[in-house]
C-alpha positions as CSV (number, residue, x, y, z in Angstrom):
1,X,12.8,51.2,-14.2
2,X,10.0,48.8,-13.7
3,X,11.4,44.8,-14.3
4,X,8.1,42.8,-15.2
5,X,8.1,39.0,-15.4
6,X,5.3,36.7,-15.1
7,X,6.1,33.0,-15.3
8,X,3.0,30.8,-16.0
9,X,1.6,28.5,-13.7
10,X,1.4,24.6,-13.9
11,X,0.6,21.9,-12.3
12,X,1.4,18.4,-12.4
13,X,1.6,15.2,-9.9
14,X,0.0,17.1,-7.2
15,X,3.3,19.6,-7.7
16,X,1.5,23.6,-7.5
17,X,3.2,26.4,-8.9
18,X,2.1,29.5,-8.7
19,X,1.8,32.5,-11.5
20,X,4.3,35.4,-10.7
21,X,4.5,38.6,-11.6
22,X,8.1,40.0,-10.9
23,X,8.1,43.6,-10.0
24,X,11.8,45.3,-9.0
25,X,11.2,49.4,-9.0
26,X,15.1,50.8,-8.9
27,X,16.7,52.0,-11.6
28,X,18.7,50.1,-13.6
29,X,15.6,47.2,-13.5
30,X,15.2,45.9,-17.2
31,X,12.1,44.2,-18.7
32,X,14.4,42.5,-21.5
33,X,16.2,40.6,-18.9
34,X,14.8,37.2,-17.5
35,X,14.5,36.8,-14.2
36,X,17.0,33.3,-14.8
37,X,20.0,35.6,-16.1
38,X,21.7,35.1,-12.7
39,X,22.3,31.3,-13.5
40,X,24.5,31.9,-16.5
41,X,27.1,33.3,-13.6
42,X,27.8,35.9,-16.2
43,X,26.1,39.6,-17.1
44,X,27.9,41.0,-20.2
45,X,30.9,41.5,-17.4
46,X,31.9,45.3,-18.4
47,X,35.1,43.8,-16.2
48,X,35.9,41.4,-19.7
49,X,36.5,44.2,-22.2
50,X,38.3,46.0,-19.8
51,X,40.8,42.8,-19.0
52,X,41.4,43.4,-22.7
53,X,42.7,46.4,-22.9
54,X,44.5,46.4,-19.5
55,X,46.2,43.3,-21.2
56,X,47.0,44.6,-23.9
57,X,48.1,47.5,-23.3
58,X,51.0,46.4,-20.6
59,X,51.8,43.2,-22.6
60,X,51.4,44.7,-26.3
61,X,55.2,46.7,-26.3
62,X,56.3,43.7,-24.3
63,X,55.4,41.1,-27.0
64,X,55.9,43.9,-30.0
65,X,59.5,43.9,-28.9
66,X,59.8,40.1,-28.8
67,X,58.8,40.5,-32.2
68,X,61.7,42.9,-33.0
69,X,64.4,41.0,-31.2
70,X,63.3,37.8,-33.4
71,X,62.3,35.9,-30.7
72,X,58.5,35.7,-32.2
73,X,57.4,35.9,-35.7
74,X,54.6,38.5,-36.1
75,X,52.1,35.8,-36.9
76,X,53.4,34.2,-33.2
77,X,53.1,37.2,-31.6
78,X,49.8,37.9,-32.9
79,X,48.4,34.5,-31.6
80,X,50.1,34.8,-28.2
81,X,48.0,38.3,-27.9
82,X,44.6,37.1,-28.8
83,X,44.8,33.7,-27.1
84,X,46.3,35.2,-23.8
85,X,43.0,38.2,-24.3
86,X,40.6,35.4,-24.4
87,X,41.8,33.5,-21.3
88,X,41.9,36.6,-19.5
89,X,38.2,37.5,-20.6
90,X,37.2,34.2,-19.4
91,X,38.7,34.5,-16.2
92,X,36.3,38.1,-15.9
93,X,33.6,36.5,-17.4
94,X,32.8,34.9,-13.7
95,X,30.4,35.5,-10.9
96,X,30.7,35.2,-6.8
97,X,28.3,33.4,-4.7
98,X,27.7,34.5,-1.3
99,X,26.0,31.8,1.1
100,X,24.9,32.6,4.8
101,X,23.9,28.8,5.7
102,X,24.1,27.9,9.8
103,X,21.1,27.2,12.1
104,X,19.4,30.3,11.4
105,X,20.6,31.6,7.9
106,X,19.6,30.3,5.3
107,X,20.5,32.4,1.6
108,X,22.3,32.5,-1.5
109,X,22.6,35.4,-3.8
110,X,25.4,35.7,-6.9
111,X,27.5,39.2,-8.3
112,X,28.2,39.7,-11.3
113,X,31.6,40.7,-10.1
114,X,35.3,38.4,-10.3
115,X,36.9,38.1,-6.9
116,X,38.8,35.5,-6.7
117,X,40.5,35.7,-9.4
118,X,44.1,34.2,-10.1
119,X,45.8,35.9,-7.5
120,X,46.5,34.8,-3.8
121,X,44.8,35.6,-0.7
122,X,46.0,39.0,1.4
123,X,48.0,40.5,-2.2
124,X,46.0,43.4,-1.2
125,X,44.1,43.1,-4.2
126,X,41.6,40.2,-3.3
127,X,38.8,39.8,-1.1
128,X,38.6,40.1,2.6
129,X,36.5,39.3,5.1
130,X,35.8,39.7,8.7
131,X,33.7,37.7,11.3
132,X,31.1,40.5,12.7
133,X,28.6,39.2,15.7
134,X,29.3,35.6,14.4
135,X,28.6,36.5,10.4
136,X,31.0,37.2,8.0
137,X,31.6,40.4,6.6
138,X,33.1,41.0,2.9
139,X,34.8,43.8,1.2
140,X,36.0,42.1,-2.1
141,X,38.0,44.5,-5.0
142,X,36.9,43.6,-8.2
143,X,38.0,45.3,-11.3
144,X,36.1,48.6,-11.1
145,X,34.3,48.2,-8.4
146,X,34.7,47.5,-4.7
147,X,31.9,45.1,-3.1
148,X,30.8,45.2,0.1
149,X,28.2,42.4,1.7
150,X,27.8,42.5,5.0
151,X,24.4,41.2,7.5
152,X,22.4,44.0,9.7
153,X,19.7,43.3,11.5
154,X,18.2,46.2,10.4
155,X,17.2,47.9,7.2
156,X,18.8,51.5,7.2
157,X,18.4,53.1,3.9
158,X,15.8,54.9,2.8
159,X,16.4,55.6,-0.6
160,X,13.3,53.8,-2.4
161,X,11.3,50.9,-1.0
162,X,10.9,47.7,-3.6
163,X,9.7,44.8,-4.0
164,X,10.5,41.5,-5.5
165,X,8.9,37.7,-5.1
166,X,12.0,36.5,-3.4
167,X,12.9,39.0,-0.8
168,X,10.8,41.4,1.9
169,X,11.8,45.5,3.1
170,X,14.0,45.8,-0.7
171,X,15.3,49.2,0.3
172,X,17.4,51.3,-2.6
173,X,20.5,53.5,-1.9
174,X,22.9,55.4,-4.4
175,X,25.2,58.1,-2.8
176,X,27.3,60.1,-5.0
177,X,30.9,61.8,-4.0
178,X,31.6,59.4,-1.1
179,X,35.5,60.9,-0.3
180,X,37.8,58.1,0.0
181,X,41.1,57.7,1.8
182,X,43.0,55.9,-1.0
183,X,45.2,52.8,0.6
184,X,49.4,53.4,1.0
185,X,48.6,57.0,0.6
186,X,46.7,58.4,3.6
187,X,47.3,61.9,2.8
188,X,45.0,61.6,-0.7
189,X,41.4,61.2,-1.4
190,X,39.5,60.3,-4.1
191,X,35.8,60.7,-4.5
192,X,33.3,57.4,-5.3
193,X,30.3,56.5,-5.7
194,X,27.9,53.5,-3.5
195,X,25.1,52.3,-5.2
196,X,23.5,49.2,-3.0
197,X,20.5,47.5,-2.0
198,X,19.3,45.9,1.4
199,X,17.2,42.5,2.1
200,X,15.4,39.6,4.2
201,X,14.1,36.3,3.1
202,X,10.3,36.5,3.8
203,X,11.5,33.0,5.4
204,X,13.7,35.2,7.6
205,X,12.9,38.6,8.6
206,X,15.6,38.4,12.0
207,X,18.2,39.5,9.4
208,X,19.1,42.1,6.9
209,X,21.7,41.4,4.1
210,X,23.7,44.5,2.5
211,X,24.9,44.5,-0.9
212,X,27.1,47.5,-2.0
213,X,28.8,48.5,-5.3
214,X,31.1,51.1,-4.5
215,X,32.3,52.7,-7.7
216,X,35.6,54.4,-8.2
217,X,34.7,58.2,-9.5
218,X,32.2,60.5,-8.9
219,X,30.3,59.2,-11.2
220,X,31.2,57.5,-14.1
221,X,27.9,57.0,-16.0
222,X,28.8,53.9,-17.8
223,X,30.1,51.7,-14.3
224,X,26.9,53.5,-12.1
225,X,24.9,51.9,-15.0
226,X,26.4,48.9,-14.4
227,X,26.1,48.5,-10.6
228,X,22.1,50.0,-10.7
229,X,21.7,46.4,-13.7
230,X,23.5,44.2,-11.9
231,X,22.1,44.9,-8.4
232,X,18.6,44.9,-10.1
233,X,18.1,42.3,-13.0
234,X,20.9,40.1,-11.2
235,X,21.3,40.2,-7.6
236,X,17.6,40.3,-6.5
237,X,16.8,38.1,-8.6
238,X,19.1,35.2,-7.5
239,X,18.1,35.5,-4.0
240,X,16.9,31.9,-2.8
241,X,16.5,30.0,0.4
242,X,19.1,27.3,0.5
243,X,16.4,25.0,2.7
244,X,15.1,24.4,-0.8
245,X,18.2,22.7,-2.0
246,X,16.9,19.9,1.2
247,X,13.8,18.6,-0.6
248,X,15.6,16.7,-2.9
249,X,20.1,16.2,-1.7
250,X,20.8,14.4,1.1
251,X,24.4,15.4,3.2
252,X,27.2,13.4,3.5
253,X,30.4,14.1,5.6
254,X,34.2,13.4,4.6
255,X,36.0,14.2,7.5
256,X,36.4,18.4,7.4
257,X,34.9,18.0,4.4
258,X,30.5,18.0,4.4
259,X,28.8,17.6,1.0
260,X,26.1,16.6,-0.9
261,X,24.8,14.0,-2.7
262,X,20.9,13.4,-5.0
263,X,18.4,11.6,-3.1
264,X,18.0,8.8,-5.4
265,X,21.9,8.8,-5.7
266,X,24.2,5.9,-4.7
267,X,27.3,5.2,-3.4
268,X,28.9,2.8,-6.2
269,X,32.4,2.5,-5.6
270,X,35.8,3.9,-3.4
271,X,38.8,4.3,-5.4
272,X,42.5,3.6,-3.9
273,X,44.0,6.8,-3.4
274,X,46.5,7.3,-6.0
275,X,50.2,8.0,-6.7
276,X,50.0,11.2,-4.6
277,X,47.3,10.3,-2.7
278,X,43.5,10.9,-4.1
279,X,41.1,9.4,-3.0
280,X,37.7,9.5,-4.9
281,X,34.2,8.1,-3.2
282,X,31.7,7.4,-7.2
283,X,28.0,7.7,-7.0
284,X,25.6,7.4,-9.7
285,X,21.8,8.0,-9.6
286,X,19.4,9.2,-12.2
287,X,22.1,9.5,-15.1
288,X,24.1,11.9,-12.7
289,X,27.6,10.7,-12.2
290,X,29.2,12.5,-9.7
291,X,33.0,11.8,-8.1
292,X,34.4,13.8,-5.1
293,X,37.5,13.4,-4.0
294,X,40.4,14.3,-1.8
295,X,44.1,14.9,-1.4
296,X,46.7,15.6,0.1
297,X,48.2,19.8,0.4
298,X,50.7,20.2,-1.9
299,X,53.9,22.5,-1.7
300,X,52.5,24.9,-4.2
301,X,48.6,25.1,-3.0
302,X,49.0,27.8,-0.8
303,X,49.8,30.4,-3.3
304,X,48.5,28.8,-6.7
305,X,45.3,26.8,-5.4
306,X,42.4,29.4,-6.7
307,X,44.6,29.9,-10.0
308,X,45.0,26.0,-10.7
309,X,41.1,25.7,-9.8
310,X,40.6,27.8,-12.5
311,X,43.3,26.2,-15.0
312,X,41.3,23.1,-13.9
313,X,37.8,23.8,-16.0
314,X,39.8,26.1,-18.5
315,X,41.3,22.7,-20.0
316,X,38.3,20.9,-19.2
317,X,36.4,23.6,-21.4
318,X,38.9,23.7,-24.3
319,X,38.5,19.2,-24.8
320,X,35.5,20.0,-26.7
321,X,32.9,22.9,-28.2
322,X,30.6,24.1,-26.0
323,X,28.0,27.0,-25.7
324,X,28.3,27.8,-21.2
325,X,31.3,28.1,-19.9
326,X,30.0,29.9,-15.8
327,X,32.8,30.1,-13.0
328,X,32.4,31.5,-9.7
329,X,34.4,32.0,-6.7
330,X,31.8,30.5,-3.7
331,X,32.3,32.3,-0.1
332,X,30.3,30.0,2.1
333,X,29.8,31.8,5.3
334,X,33.8,33.0,5.1
335,X,35.5,30.7,3.5
336,X,36.1,30.5,-0.1
337,X,35.8,28.3,-3.1
338,X,35.6,27.8,-7.3
339,X,33.2,25.9,-9.3
340,X,32.9,25.8,-12.7
341,X,30.6,24.5,-15.1
342,X,30.6,23.9,-18.7
343,X,27.4,23.0,-20.9
344,X,29.2,21.2,-24.5
345,X,27.2,21.4,-27.9
346,X,26.9,17.7,-27.6
347,X,24.7,17.5,-24.5
348,X,26.9,16.7,-21.7
349,X,27.1,18.9,-18.6
350,X,29.9,19.0,-16.6
351,X,30.1,20.7,-13.2
352,X,33.3,21.2,-10.7
353,X,34.3,22.6,-7.6
354,X,36.9,22.7,-5.0
355,X,38.2,23.9,-1.7
356,X,40.6,23.1,0.7
357,X,41.7,23.4,3.8
358,X,45.1,22.6,6.2
359,X,45.4,19.5,5.3
360,X,43.5,18.3,2.3
361,X,42.1,19.6,-1.8
362,X,38.3,18.0,-2.0
363,X,36.9,18.5,-5.3
364,X,33.8,17.5,-6.4
365,X,33.2,16.8,-10.5
366,X,29.4,15.8,-11.9
367,X,28.0,14.8,-15.5
368,X,26.0,14.3,-17.0
369,X,23.4,14.2,-20.7
370,X,21.0,17.7,-20.2
371,X,18.2,15.3,-22.1
372,X,18.7,12.0,-19.5
373,X,18.2,13.7,-16.6
374,X,15.2,15.6,-14.4
375,X,17.2,18.2,-12.2
376,X,17.8,21.1,-13.7
377,X,21.5,22.8,-15.0
378,X,20.9,25.5,-12.1
379,X,19.3,22.5,-9.2
380,X,22.4,20.6,-10.1
381,X,24.9,23.3,-9.2
382,X,23.1,24.8,-6.6
383,X,23.7,21.4,-4.2
384,X,27.3,21.0,-5.8
385,X,27.7,24.5,-4.3
386,X,27.0,24.1,-0.9
387,X,29.8,22.5,-0.3
388,X,31.9,23.3,3.3
389,X,34.9,22.9,5.3
390,X,33.0,21.6,8.8
391,X,35.7,23.1,10.5
392,X,37.8,25.9,8.6
393,X,41.1,25.4,10.4
394,X,43.2,28.1,8.6
395,X,42.8,31.3,10.6
396,X,44.0,34.1,8.9
397,X,43.5,37.8,10.4
398,X,42.1,40.4,7.7
399,X,42.1,43.8,8.6
400,X,38.2,45.9,10.3
401,X,36.3,46.2,7.8
402,X,34.5,50.2,8.0
403,X,31.0,50.4,7.5
404,X,30.5,52.8,4.7
405,X,27.2,54.2,5.9
406,X,28.7,55.6,9.4
407,X,30.7,58.5,7.9
408,X,30.9,59.7,4.7
409,X,34.6,59.3,5.0
410,X,36.1,55.8,5.0
411,X,38.7,54.1,4.6
412,X,38.8,50.9,2.8
413,X,41.1,48.1,4.4
């Protein structure tokens, strides 16, 4: 299906934005989905319904027993089930952002699949990341699919070429019936379907980025359609050159933490450490207040850091009515972080970001009135999510990632 969108041109204060016609000639392209759908960090995720169904199937009988035992009333049980189902669906309704930003690479793109969720690293269901030839490779085990993202120096797919305004050398690929060894059950295999795209940035033809969605089973139509739609309507339109952020932000450093502030922001205050050691820098400018914080690592951060990050944004979202609650795992040069943004009905927007190393938890909070700032929701969140560790101190060993295109039979980590 061909996806077309026309952007109007305008000229103001010497700034020209030319008109573009987007054309993605790959399966799943839907002209009814706007090119900016990825900015909401959600894509009507099929994972959300899967999460709720699994929760009700597993927890329903347990909760029903508490009613029979007299530990809950029927109304309490219903409230418990509904409340937790909504919480889990909010958790599933998030995306994963990949950022490759170094001396030779300057790209970011999104996928409408959760990755870290609330799990701990290396518990058997989480992402793993390798560094091969200096570039991260990712293997993400999501709820109804496995995601593999990596970088190459040449295109390998030949099924179908496609064009889009932000990419070059676009290629699409799909393969059914890949017999895959099941981790922990080496004598058994199961079929999987691989749907993938390859592309380069127009400004960097030396790197080819490959995104694959591997669905369990041999071509479940619902899963395949979702994979095709996610790649065509979400992943490809989300491709951006990170150098564009340099136009409106400056880099600041705080020990091992590198973050960005708007060029018109000034550092207004530094708060003394709290009783638990949290320090805060305050920046203001253009109607935007930005707090940058760091605190020492707590004992439970090792296992519960990302669960706590999601709980923080979830708690904030419950304070006032809101129209959007967008959460994402950010993978920046191989290091995971968490980001959340909320659009409250009163016009206030709030963005939260957190990452940690072996010594500190770093976080950024940004608050502003949407109608009082010149920067867009998209620009503010992009700037915040470019924050990263200067040196990754917590080294972790991960299994070697097997390339899907090396053989029909492959073994996942």
